[in-house]
Structures are given as structure tokens and as C-alpha cells.
KEMARKE-307194 format. One record per residue (C-alpha): residue number from 1; x, y, z; residue in one letter. Coordinates in Angstrom, 3 decimals, m for minus. Layout:
 seq       xx       yy       zz type
 NUM        X        Y        Z    A
...
***
This chain:
 seq       xx       yy       zz type
   1  m39.225   m1.983   m9.052    M
   2  m42.490   m0.173   m7.973    S
   3  m41.201    3.082   m9.310    T
   4  m42.333    4.640  m12.365    A
   5  m40.786    3.609  m15.584    D
   6  m39.228    7.143  m15.857    S
   7  m37.415    7.129  m12.662    S
   8  m33.973    5.409  m12.664    P
   9  m34.082    2.218  m11.374    W
  10  m31.517    2.550   m8.679    W
  11  m33.712    5.169   m7.113    R
  12  m35.955    2.307   m5.746    G
  13  m34.552   m0.612   m6.493    A
  14  m34.265   m3.759   m4.239    V
  15  m30.411   m4.803   m4.312    I
  16  m29.298   m8.066   m3.195    Y
  17  m25.355   m8.329   m1.863    Q
  18  m23.535  m11.614   m3.157    V
  19  m20.553  m12.401   m1.252    Y
  20  m19.031  m14.587   m3.972    P
  21  m16.713  m16.831   m1.445    R
  22  m20.045  m17.952    0.266    S
  23  m22.852  m17.761   m1.963    F
  24  m22.625  m21.343   m3.752    A
  25  m19.669  m23.394   m4.826    D
  26  m19.984  m24.885   m8.419    G
  27  m16.729  m26.762   m8.545    N
  28  m16.568  m28.639   m5.277    G
  29  m13.212  m26.712   m3.648    D
  30  m15.291  m25.576   m0.793    G
  31  m15.163  m21.938   m1.986    I
  32  m18.298  m19.896   m3.729    G
  33  m17.726  m19.075   m7.367    D
  34  m19.401  m17.738  m10.812    I
  35  m20.802  m21.398  m11.406    A
  36  m22.315  m21.368   m8.076    G
  37  m23.931  m17.895   m8.368    I
  38  m25.155  m19.073  m11.981    R
  39  m26.586  m22.386  m10.508    S
  40  m28.672  m20.378   m8.118    R
  41  m29.848  m17.188  m10.267    L
  42  m33.061  m18.794  m10.003    D
  43  m33.237  m18.203   m6.435    H
  44  m32.595  m14.455   m6.850    L
  45  m35.171  m14.168   m9.433    S
  46  m37.667  m16.036   m7.375    A
  47  m36.796  m13.680   m4.522    L
  48  m37.945  m10.792   m6.914    G
  49  m34.527   m8.371   m6.541    V
  50  m33.894   m5.865   m8.955    D
  51  m30.222   m5.709   m8.726    A
  52  m27.475   m7.873   m7.676    I
  53  m24.097   m6.274   m6.061    W
  54  m21.215   m8.628   m6.272    F
  55  m18.243   m8.205   m3.900    S
  56  m14.914   m8.112   m5.114    P
  57  m13.860  m11.199   m7.188    W
  58  m10.520   m9.965   m8.722    Y
  59   m7.246  m11.650   m8.913    P
  60   m5.991  m11.249   m5.046    S
  61   m3.630  m13.040   m2.828    P
  62   m6.667  m12.850   m0.460    M
  63   m5.217  m11.334    2.561    A
  64   m8.301   m9.455    3.133    D
  65  m10.810  m11.704    1.302    A
  66  m10.431  m10.194   m2.068    G
  67  m10.570   m6.500   m0.729    Y
  68   m6.536   m6.628   m1.907    D
  69   m6.744   m6.421   m5.773    V
  70   m3.753   m7.156   m7.766    S
  71   m5.732   m7.025  m11.410    D
  72   m9.062   m4.780  m11.695    Y
  73   m9.681   m6.095  m15.123    R
  74  m10.052   m9.887  m14.529    D
  75  m11.477  m12.645  m12.179    I
  76   m9.596  m14.594   m9.709    D
  77   m9.406  m18.315  m10.692    P
  78  m10.829  m19.420   m7.624    V
  79  m14.124  m17.814   m8.648    F
  80  m13.969  m18.427  m12.343    G
  81  m13.331  m16.340  m15.732    S
  82  m13.981  m13.273  m17.130    L
  83  m15.874  m15.146  m19.793    V
  84  m18.324  m16.833  m16.996    E
  85  m18.738  m13.242  m15.530    V
  86  m19.734  m11.813  m18.754    E
  87  m22.225  m14.860  m19.360    A
  88  m23.640  m14.167  m16.028    L
  89  m24.236  m10.563  m16.594    I
  90  m26.247  m11.655  m19.482    A
  91  m28.340  m14.330  m17.806    E
  92  m29.251  m11.819  m14.888    A
  93  m30.424   m9.208  m17.562    H
  94  m32.383  m11.796  m19.402    A
  95  m34.396  m12.384  m16.200    V
  96  m34.651   m8.695  m15.260    G
  97  m31.897   m8.384  m12.786    I
  98  m29.290   m5.781  m13.189    R
  99  m25.824   m6.043  m11.761    T
 100  m23.170   m3.671   m9.495    I
 101  m19.460   m4.585   m9.289    V
 102  m17.421   m3.792   m6.278    D
 103  m14.313   m1.390   m7.009    V
 104  m11.645   m0.755   m4.580    V
 105  m10.279    2.469   m5.152    P
 106   m8.374    3.276   m1.930    N
 107   m5.553    0.710   m2.113    H
 108   m4.645   m2.399   m3.891    C
 109   m2.858   m5.601   m3.201    S
 110    1.055   m5.383   m2.585    D
 111    1.036   m8.034   m5.350    A
 112   m0.296   m5.507   m7.851    H
 113    2.090   m4.855  m10.836    P
 114    2.233   m0.994  m10.015    W
 115    3.509   m1.881   m6.370    F
 116    5.845   m4.683   m7.420    Q
 117    7.487   m2.313   m9.775    A
 118    7.441    0.574   m7.005    A
 119    9.321   m1.810   m4.553    L
 120   11.876   m3.225   m7.384    A
 121   12.619    0.391   m8.696    G
 122   13.683    1.595   m5.074    G
 123   14.018    5.241   m3.778    P
 124   13.176    7.659   m6.528    G
 125   11.351    5.028   m8.765    A
 126    8.509    6.941  m10.637    P
 127    6.093    4.000   m9.617    E
 128    6.481    4.869   m6.076    R
 129    4.598    8.271   m6.717    D
 130    1.679    6.249   m7.151    L
 131    1.549    5.178   m3.806    F
 132    2.357    7.084   m0.351    W
 133    6.096    5.945    0.226    F
 134    8.083    8.491    2.678    R
 135   10.865    8.416    4.637    P
 136   10.890    7.441    8.473    G
 137   11.390    9.511   11.380    R
 138   14.298    9.906   13.658    G
 139   18.086    9.981   12.494    P
 140   18.039    6.432   11.201    D
 141   14.712    6.693    9.777    G
 142   13.574    3.770   11.744    D
 143   10.300    5.552   13.328    Q
 144    6.948    5.381   11.385    R
 145    6.404    8.553    9.489    P
 146    3.015    9.141   11.501    T
 147    1.422    7.630   14.461    D
 148   m1.992    6.783   12.366    W
 149   m4.285    4.161   13.824    V
 150   m5.330    1.794   10.691    G
 151   m9.119    1.255    9.852    E
 152   m8.546   m2.505   11.198    F
 153   m6.608   m1.024   14.359    G
 154   m2.918   m1.167   14.390    G
 155   m0.106    0.492   12.425    E
 156   m0.530    2.183    9.072    T
 157    3.138    2.047    7.673    W
 158    5.452   m0.839    6.744    T
 159    9.102   m0.088    6.193    R
 160   10.561   m1.458    2.879    T
 161   13.831   m3.256    2.402    T
 162   16.029   m1.479   m0.660    N
 163   17.384   m3.745   m3.567    P
 164   20.754   m3.666   m2.117    D
 165   19.201   m4.943    1.071    G
 166   19.483   m1.851    3.258    T
 167   16.326   m0.728    5.163    P
 168   14.369    1.478    3.047    G
 169   11.324    4.041    2.943    D
 170    8.254    3.328    4.718    W
 171    4.778    2.933    2.801    Y
 172    1.209    3.723    3.880    L
 173   m1.793    1.209    4.344    H
 174   m4.790    2.129    6.035    L
 175   m5.933   m1.089    5.990    F
 176   m3.813   m4.265    6.213    A
 177    0.055   m4.256    5.285    P
 178   m0.719   m6.041    2.018    Q
 179   m3.183   m3.185    1.022    Q
 180   m0.879   m0.235    0.135    P
 181   m2.795    3.000   m0.397    D
 182   m2.917    4.696   m3.769    F
 183   m1.895    8.203   m4.370    N
 184   m5.078    9.799   m5.732    W
 185   m2.884   13.253   m6.201    D
 186   m1.325   11.293   m9.357    H
 187   m3.002   11.874  m12.238    P
 188   m2.246    8.046  m13.560    R
 189   m4.019    6.779  m10.568    V
 190   m7.298    8.839  m11.629    R
 191   m7.117    8.076  m15.260    A
 192   m6.487    4.262  m14.421    E
 193   m9.649    3.899  m12.332    F
 194  m11.948    5.912  m14.938    E
 195  m10.692    3.326  m17.420    D
 196  m11.352    0.592  m14.996    I
 197  m14.996    1.916  m14.768    L
 198  m15.355    1.961  m18.492    R
 199  m14.054   m1.509  m18.769    F
 200  m16.952   m2.616  m16.455    W
 201  m19.507   m0.563  m18.003    F
 202  m18.729   m1.989  m21.683    D
 203  m19.435   m5.465  m20.206    R
 204  m22.860   m4.283  m19.377    G
 205  m22.437   m3.652  m15.608    V
 206  m25.210   m1.641  m14.409    D
 207  m23.386   m0.190  m11.387    G
 208  m20.260    0.349   m9.296    I
 209  m20.192    0.040   m5.574    R
 210  m17.318    2.047   m4.184    I
 211  m15.422    0.636   m0.990    D
 212  m14.132    3.171    1.767    S
 213  m15.288    5.974   m0.726    A
 214  m14.425    8.573    1.880    G
 215  m10.780    7.579    2.431    L
 216   m9.030    8.226   m0.929    L
 217   m7.638   11.839   m0.385    V
 218   m4.814   12.379    2.256    K
 219   m3.155   15.382    3.519    D
 220    0.118   15.368    2.196    P
 221    1.689   17.064    5.146    T
 222    0.855   13.940    7.192    L
 223   m0.229   15.647   10.430    P
 224   m1.449   13.724   13.341    E
 225   m5.022   13.101   14.209    V
 226   m6.080   16.046   16.289    Q
 227   m9.374   16.329   18.113    P
 228  m10.304   19.775   17.037    D
 229   m8.291   19.937   13.271    Q
 230   m9.483   18.348    9.944    P
 231   m8.827   14.520    9.674    H
 232   m5.933   13.920    7.816    P
 233   m7.639   11.020    5.636    F
 234  m11.322   10.765    6.439    H
 235  m13.525   12.990    3.988    D
 236  m10.824   15.707    2.935    L
 237  m12.781   17.751    0.133    D
 238  m10.481   16.997   m2.569    G
 239  m12.353   13.625   m2.761    V
 240  m15.247   14.997   m4.309    H
 241  m13.168   16.012   m7.469    D
 242  m12.461   12.484   m8.160    I
 243  m16.279   11.296   m7.852    Y
 244  m17.164   14.355  m10.285    R
 245  m14.608   12.685  m12.717    G
 246  m16.415    9.311  m11.958    W
 247  m19.612   10.729  m12.788    R
 248  m18.654   12.223  m15.889    R
 249  m17.460    8.638  m17.034    V
 250  m20.848    6.897  m15.744    A
 251  m22.902    9.591  m17.660    D
 252  m21.274    8.456  m21.078    E
 253  m23.348    5.459  m20.066    Y
 254  m27.220    4.966  m20.317    D
 255  m28.669    4.378  m16.631    D
 256  m25.381    3.484  m14.802    R
 257  m25.271    4.290  m10.958    A
 258  m22.168    5.071   m8.783    L
 259  m23.055    3.708   m4.951    I
 260  m20.680    4.839   m2.309    G
 261  m19.535    3.147    1.008    E
 262  m19.606    6.149    3.062    V
 263  m19.031    5.852    6.704    W
 264  m19.782    9.507    8.085    L
 265  m21.606   10.754   11.221    P
 266  m22.187   14.223    9.974    D
 267  m25.254   14.107    7.394    R
 268  m24.493   17.095    5.833    Q
 269  m20.929   15.634    4.886    R
 270  m22.359   12.719    3.934    F
 271  m24.976   14.186    1.599    A
 272  m22.117   16.142   m0.489    N
 273  m21.312   12.890   m1.800    Y
 274  m24.552   12.729   m3.350    L
 275  m24.727   16.147   m5.205    R
 276  m26.037   15.997   m8.630    P
 277  m22.548   15.832  m10.132    D
 278  m21.049   13.220   m7.826    E
 279  m22.420    9.868   m6.832    L
 280  m26.116    8.232   m7.157    H
 281  m26.399    6.754   m3.943    A
 282  m24.596    5.954   m0.719    A
 283  m25.091    3.131    1.766    F
 284  m27.075    4.272    5.035    N
 285  m25.088    3.265    7.838    F
 286  m26.755    5.404   10.391    D
 287  m29.825    3.288    9.886    F
 288  m27.653   m0.089   10.100    L
 289  m26.330    0.719   13.239    G
 290  m29.253    2.038   14.809    C
 291  m31.076    0.614   18.012    A
 292  m34.198   m1.338   17.851    W
 293  m36.061    1.451   19.262    D
 294  m38.875    3.509   17.804    A
 295  m37.430    7.099   18.890    S
 296  m34.140    6.189   17.616    A
 297  m35.292    4.502   14.288    L
 298  m37.561    7.496   13.806    R
 299  m34.757    9.864   14.022    E
 300  m32.593    7.924   11.876    S
 301  m35.384    7.692    9.292    I
 302  m36.210   11.415    9.353    D
 303  m32.815   12.535    9.625    G
 304  m31.685   10.312    6.491    T
 305  m34.602   11.724    4.214    L
 306  m33.772   15.480    5.533    S
 307  m30.176   15.023    4.529    A
 308  m30.960   13.258    1.023    H
 309  m33.808   15.895   m0.011    A
 310  m31.415   19.162   m0.596    P
 311  m29.517   16.968   m3.192    V
 312  m32.427   14.945   m4.440    N
 313  m30.710   11.756   m3.770    A
 314  m32.621    8.740   m2.852    P
 315  m32.316    7.258    0.571    A
 316  m30.905    3.419    1.041    T
 317  m32.104    1.469    3.788    W
 318  m29.386   m1.445    5.013    V
 319  m29.875   m3.813    7.891    L
 320  m26.813   m6.107    7.095    S
 321  m23.665   m6.554    5.078    N
 322  m20.431   m8.556    5.017    H
 323  m18.682   m6.370    7.349    D
 324  m21.424   m6.153   10.278    V
 325  m22.880   m8.386   12.985    T
 326  m25.843  m10.001   11.220    R
 327  m28.772   m8.261   12.421    H
 328  m30.844  m11.196   13.525    V
 329  m28.229  m11.666   16.227    T
 330  m27.763   m7.826   17.144    R
 331  m31.630   m7.429   17.342    Y
 332  m31.615  m10.178   20.026    G
 333  m28.899   m8.139   22.606    R
 334  m29.618   m5.770   25.301    A
 335  m27.668   m3.498   23.248    D
 336  m29.506   m3.481   19.782    T
 337  m27.094   m0.963   18.080    R
 338  m24.115   m1.907   15.906    F
 339  m20.704   m0.155   16.023    S
 340  m17.277   m1.692   15.149    F
 341  m15.980   m0.355   18.480    A
 342  m18.842   m2.289   20.666    A
 343  m17.976   m5.747   18.790    K
 344  m16.786   m8.436   21.284    R
 345  m17.311  m12.139   21.498    E
 346  m19.191  m13.707   24.396    G
 347  m22.137  m11.135   24.142    I
 348  m25.585  m13.057   25.270    P
 349  m28.274  m13.430   22.503    T
 350  m31.861  m14.289   22.263    D
 351  m32.158  m15.604   18.660    L
 352  m36.004  m16.188   18.673    E
 353  m36.339  m12.287   19.816    L
 354  m33.833  m11.489   17.283    G
 355  m35.784  m13.445   14.789    T
 356  m38.774  m11.622   15.339    R
 357  m37.236   m8.189   15.169    R
 358  m35.577   m9.110   12.153    A
 359  m38.930  m10.093   10.441    R
 360  m40.276   m6.918   11.626    A
 361  m37.252   m4.973   10.253    A
 362  m37.694   m6.480    6.721    A
 363  m41.156   m4.839    6.156    L
 364  m39.916   m1.713    7.914    L
 365  m36.976   m1.064    5.307    S
 366  m38.649   m2.662    2.194    L
 367  m41.367   m0.067    2.782    S
 368  m39.299    3.286    3.466    L
 369  m38.750    5.563    0.345    P
 370  m35.594    5.078   m1.628    G
 371  m33.525    1.627   m2.291    A
 372  m33.358   m1.572   m0.076    A
 373  m30.514   m3.748    0.247    Y
 374  m30.448   m7.588    1.308    V
 375  m27.179   m9.241    2.503    Y
 376  m27.135  m12.785    1.320    Q
 377  m28.783  m15.130    3.842    G
 378  m30.796  m12.257    5.378    E
 379  m33.669  m13.581    3.412    E
 380  m33.203  m16.821    5.199    L
 381  m33.079  m15.423    8.735    G
 382  m29.335  m16.339    9.206    L
 383  m27.543  m15.460   12.314    Y
 384  m24.043  m14.446   12.950    E
 385  m21.789  m17.649   13.577    V
 386  m19.851  m16.622   16.754    E
 387  m18.266  m20.052   17.486    D
 388  m15.733  m20.334   14.559    I
 389  m12.659  m22.147   15.705    P
 390   m9.629  m19.562   15.934    Y
 391   m7.665  m21.561   13.623    A
 392   m9.837  m21.277   10.895    L
 393  m10.688  m17.626   11.173    R
 394   m9.360  m15.564    8.284    Q
 395  m10.383  m11.932    8.664    D
 396   m7.291   m9.768    9.231    P
 397   m9.592   m7.538   11.573    M
 398   m9.435  m10.344   14.300    W
 399   m5.762  m10.288   14.392    E
 400   m4.803   m6.494   13.861    R
 401   m7.416   m5.815   16.829    S
 402   m5.312   m8.004   19.030    G
 403   m8.020  m10.493   18.971    R
 404  m10.452   m8.354   20.764    I
 405  m12.845   m7.548   17.606    D
 406  m14.108  m11.198   16.776    P
 407  m13.804  m10.082   13.012    G
 408  m16.197  m10.632   10.108    R
 409  m15.917  m14.200    9.331    D
 410  m19.391  m14.841   11.379    G
 411  m21.419  m13.003    8.687    C
 412  m19.716  m14.648    5.870    R
 413  m20.310  m18.422    6.299    V
 414  m21.305  m19.917    3.281    P
 415  m25.108  m20.275    2.773    L
 416  m27.413  m23.467    3.339    P
 417  m29.269  m24.317    0.586    W
 418  m30.774  m27.792    1.191    A
 419  m30.346  m30.968    3.213    G
 420  m29.984  m31.887    6.934    D
 421  m26.251  m31.428    7.389    E
 422  m23.204  m29.252    6.369    P
 423  m22.482  m28.314    3.549    P
 424  m26.201  m28.104    3.060    F
 425  m25.624  m28.324   m0.696    A
 426  m23.298  m25.145   m0.725    F
 427  m21.070  m27.390   m2.767    S
 428  m21.914  m30.326   m4.930    P
 429  m21.669  m33.934   m3.332    A
 430  m18.449  m35.202   m2.574    G
 431  m16.715  m31.585   m2.409    A
 432  m14.248  m30.246    0.014    A
 433  m15.271  m28.909    3.285    S
 434  m16.809  m25.035    2.928    P
 435  m14.136  m22.624    3.593    W
 436  m15.761  m21.534    7.103    L
 437  m17.947  m24.232    8.885    P
 438  m21.520  m24.141    9.040    Q
 439  m23.837  m24.527   12.040    P
 440  m25.622  m27.879   11.987    A
 441  m28.614  m26.336   13.076    D
 442  m29.051  m24.125    9.754    W
 443  m30.816  m27.320    8.594    K
 444  m34.085  m25.755    9.719    D
 445  m33.048  m22.307    7.579    R
 446  m32.120  m23.886    4.484    T
 447  m33.480  m22.272    1.312    A
 448  m35.076  m25.673    0.457    S
 449  m36.580  m26.171    4.097    A
 450  m38.293  m22.743    3.908    Q
 451  m39.810  m22.814    0.528    T
 452  m43.571  m23.119    0.678    G
 453  m43.764  m22.614    4.227    D
 454  m45.883  m19.130    4.539    P
 455  m44.199  m18.528    8.244    A
 456  m40.839  m18.786    7.121    S
 457  m38.462  m15.821    6.586    M
 458  m37.752  m16.510    2.839    L
 459  m41.475  m16.485    2.131    E
 460  m41.725  m13.108    4.147    L
 461  m39.240  m11.710    1.862    Y
 462  m40.834  m13.044   m1.167    R
 463  m43.864  m11.891   m0.178    A
 464  m42.823   m8.480    0.647    A
 465  m40.260   m7.733   m2.318    I
 466  m43.499   m8.833   m4.663    H
 467  m45.707   m6.649   m3.263    A
 468  m43.206   m3.669   m3.265    R
 469  m42.750   m4.124   m6.946    R
 470  m46.295   m4.363   m7.834    A
 471  m47.287   m1.320   m5.430    D
 472  m46.536    2.292   m7.353    P
 473  m46.539    3.848   m3.831    A
 474  m43.297    1.847   m2.691    L
 475  m39.693    2.205   m3.539    G
 476  m38.760    5.849   m4.350    D
 477  m41.168    8.707   m3.316    G
 478  m42.610   10.682   m0.438    E
 479  m43.852    9.134    2.840    M
 480  m46.040   10.789    5.795    T
 481  m45.867   10.035    9.474    W
 482  m49.290    8.448   11.150    L
 483  m50.255    9.478   14.669    P
 484  m49.307    6.124   16.818    A
 485  m48.991    5.113   20.606    P
 486  m45.475    5.544   22.199    A
 487  m43.106    2.711   20.862    G
 488  m45.012    2.472   17.427    V
 489  m43.780    3.621   14.076    L
 490  m46.710    4.077   11.241    A
 491  m46.689    5.617    7.861    F
 492  m48.354    6.079    4.838    R
 493  m46.721    5.789    1.350    R
 494  m48.998    7.171   m1.534    G
 495  m52.649    7.124   m1.068    S
 496  m53.638    3.917    0.452    D
 497  m50.506    1.941    1.752    F
 498  m49.732    1.995    5.593    A
 499  m46.932    0.160    7.515    C
 500  m47.067   m0.207   11.030    V
 501  m44.380   m1.681   13.426    V
 502  m44.949   m2.051   16.956    N
 503  m41.577   m1.637   18.905    L
 504  m43.072   m1.371   22.111    S
 505  m43.448   m3.979   24.999    D
 506  m47.410   m3.973   24.794    S
 507  m49.933   m5.233   22.603    T
 508  m51.290   m2.164   20.350    V
 509  m54.812   m2.020   18.347    P
 510  m54.435   m1.685   14.573    L
 511  m56.103    0.858   12.640    P
 512  m60.052    0.530   12.636    A
 513  m59.719    0.550    8.660    E
 514  m57.684   m1.312    6.524    G
 515  m56.985   m4.375    4.808    E
 516  m54.157   m6.573    5.914    L
 517  m51.568   m7.117    3.131    L
 518  m48.683   m8.608    4.974    L
 519  m47.749   m9.273    8.478    A
 520  m44.049  m10.024    9.930    S
 521  m45.758  m12.387   12.630    G
 522  m49.294  m13.732   14.094    P
 523  m51.522  m11.183   15.305    L
 524  m53.082  m11.291   18.714    D
 525  m56.971  m11.300   18.291    D
 526  m56.554   m8.577   15.542    G
 527  m54.178   m6.816   17.819    M
 528  m50.221   m5.975   16.697    L
 529  m48.252   m7.731   19.168    P
 530  m44.814   m6.330   20.197    S
 531  m41.905   m6.557   17.480    D
 532  m44.318   m6.989   14.714    T
 533  m44.921   m5.088   11.653    A
 534  m48.004   m5.088    9.502    V
 535  m48.642   m3.741    5.661    W
 536  m51.942   m2.520    5.196    L
 537  m54.242   m1.197    2.613    R
 538  m56.386    1.760    3.724    T
 539  m58.999    3.663    2.198    A
 540  m57.293    6.828    2.556    G
 541  m59.187    7.929    5.843    S
 542  m56.875    6.136    8.461    V
 543  m55.506    8.239   11.284    D
 544  m53.143    5.708   12.573    G
 545  m52.906    2.946   14.760    P
 546  m54.619    3.108   18.293    G
 547  m57.923    4.070   17.019    R
 548  m61.068    1.932   18.258    T
***
């Protein structure tokens, strides 16, 4: 990190997201695993990241790629063992990289022992109080308790069968039917998850990423969703008591962080999660979903910083993750925004344009105040794989949307490391095929092919992250906007660092004074082309781009 030693690491870190199934396969079964991650730790060290966030690796039937957890204190055998994870944590620490694990508190797997006991016990079993079991509506109880729509689309209640074979109560699942929601009004649920946090902190984990952080508390009266009424399960006030308890647990340890996945359009409601006695940070989905447009981005940046300031929390800057269309693809479209509602197949994409904009976005996001997140493969310039055969798709979002939403498999395709054809060294020689197919033209985007090429995306990321770590002005801290032509973003960090991003359709002049540190693409006779960003070292007197 570039921030002062006294500043907590999570305020200005570059955090790399590893999606274990798709990072690297060590045992040859075509699925990424802990052994593969350990074998590629040198890649992350060379990249210069401060921390790694691991998506779920727990025992799971994999109905939703591991977000249906059956045991929060162990590792699924497909990934390896807890002993291997402990070794990985130690090895990462040895090269200066912290670790963050994913915890999924809204729901578990229907294979979780608690839920299995709830089913076996039948109506009235105490284990049912740990979930949301309710009788159905109608004289025969054959109608769902509510008409709530799930987070993946589709229905949110599944009817059970009693031990004697008769139709039983219904249980709530905001996601897939294999993911029953916990009842967070029950003290046993709260105590269980606080103990889970301690379990991972005791093993040296530095942070917890909280999945679907705003969904935990439900209105027990089960009202239907009404336009002008509080939502029955989105962002209810009671969720903050849960995170105050989690914060007390984290504060029992040195320098631990809680990071929330909070999808909220209301910035004030979002900031409530970041109050001094709650979470340390949360993902900035407003910035992630923002159009490649100077006015929109500036409004998002200003809104983000103003929302975080009253609670003294660091902003986070995210371009892609395991749930969204990769930004190389998004930025090459006519509509460069991201939303789940707009995700569809067959949208035309200019990948050359998208790649050029993604390079500029990298310099923008890595120079803004706060922490930056890099999703695996982003540093290789990978695009969304949109032609995965239907028979090979695994994401339940695709099926539950009625095959309207293409799902999230396209951003989860295994990484290409080396070679001229799949599996691109994702797996050892002679291994099974990767769990999702890789495009043949990724041969030009492998880590090996890009290493040493100064024009590559990988070397751009390496240069930017290392420059960020070396400059005390970057990471956490203040920024000042500089004067700029329409369509151009320019700002200063510290006394002598400036970032200029040209999102206009025209080439613009650079500041008259300033040493070029890094450029996302070639300059045009000293001018800044469209969709290009630069980092500059200034003498402290630059008024902004456009000076002659």
C-alpha cells in the first residue's frame, strides 16, 4: 500500500479477487483448487496486490457455485483441505499479501446439518426456528406464503413434505431452492456466525467479505412488496445490530476488516453500513455500473466520496467481479452501463474499443482515493465469454430467469496462463477439460504471452500497482479536481500527482508541465487521444489539461 504505516491496510489496499474454481487447477480435474492458487502465488506477488479475497471454498453441493454452504468451517474436497488453506494463508503472508475469505450469512445449503434436522423433525421441530418455515395460504396450504420474487428471479418459497409423507410447510429462499434463508432473529444464528468469524480470524485471515449483506433481516409479518412501503427484506434497520456484533468480534483481533456486499441505490442508506461501529468497507456498485461517460463518472466519484466522508470510511473502486459482465465487454457496447435487469445475450460488442477503455479505467480506478479491487483475469484484459453452450452452463441465474439472463458463467471461465491452445496451462498436462470452455483466441491474453510486453494489459497493471504502492499520495487520502475540457476527467492526488482521463471523442492537449509516469495507450504527438488515461508527475502548478 502507498498509505502511511499508521493507516489501516484496508483503507488503501489493492485487493485481488480469486474465484477458486477458475483461477488454477493443481490436481488435474479441470476445476481450480487451493494447490493451483498456491502454485500461482508468484503471479499475485509480481502483480503487487496487498490482499487476496477468496470466493467461497466451503463444502457445498454446488447448486450455486459454492454460495450454498453446508459447512462454514471446512474446505470442499474439490478445492483441497483446511490444512492446505492454512498453508496458503501463511505463504501469502510471507510475501506480504493479506487474505480475505467470503462468508455467506443470508442462507446456507439445503444439505447443511441444521436444515436437514429441520426437515427431519417436521412441524414444530426447534431447528425450523433457525429458518423461515411458514404454512401456506389457502384452505389446503398449497399457496405460497408470499408472492416475493427471488434475487435470481422466480419464486422464493418451496413446500416441504412431512416425515409421514403429507404436504408440509413452506421454507423461504431468496435465491435458489437449495439455499434456505437463515432466521437472523434467532440468537443461535447470531452466535453461530460470530463463532465462524473467530474460526477464520484464528487461522490468520485478515478480513471477511460478507455476501448479500443487506438481506439478512426480514419483516416477520411477511408483507408483500409495495412501491411506497419499506421493502420486506432489503436493507431493514435491524441488520445493523448484526454487524455491530460482528464488529465487536473483529475488534477482538488486530487489524481485521469486515467488507460488505451492499447493493443499494440510496447512498445514505449505503453509508449506514460503514458507521464506526459496523463494517470497515463496502463495495461501490454505483461506480461499477456507471457508464463510460465523464459526467456520469464524475457524479459517481463525487457521490461516493461525499457518502463516505461523514462516516470516515474509505471508498472502494470496483470494475468487475464474479457476478457481472466483464468490463472489457461492457465498455465496448453502445450502452456501457451494467445492470442485472439489462443483461441479455447477443448485444454487439467492439472488443478493441472495450479493451482501450478498460486500460484507461484501470488507471482511473487505481488512482482514486480508497481501496481498489481487481477481479481475476481483469489484469489480462479478459472479456466476457458469451458463447458457452447451453448444455455446459451451470449458473442457476440463467435457468431461474427463464433463460433470459445469460447468467454469470461468462465471467467465470478459467484463466489462461500459458500456451497456444486450451486449457492454457490452467490445468497440468493430460488433465480433464476445464469446467467451462476457454476461447481459443485467449492465446494472446495468457499471462505468459503478456509478460515482458510493455504494451500488454498485464504489464500496465503491474506498472500501475507498483507505482501506486511507491507513491504516498495514492491509496487512501484526498483528491482535488482539476480544470478540464468537456469529456475529460482530471484530478490531483497529493501535491504533485495527477491523473487525466479523456472520455471525449476528440484528442486533447496534456498539461503544459508534467512528467509522464504512465499511459494507458499511445499518445498522439504529445496529445491525449480519446479513451486514454495518463498519470503525471507535476511541479505543483498545473491548472489542468488543455493548457497551451
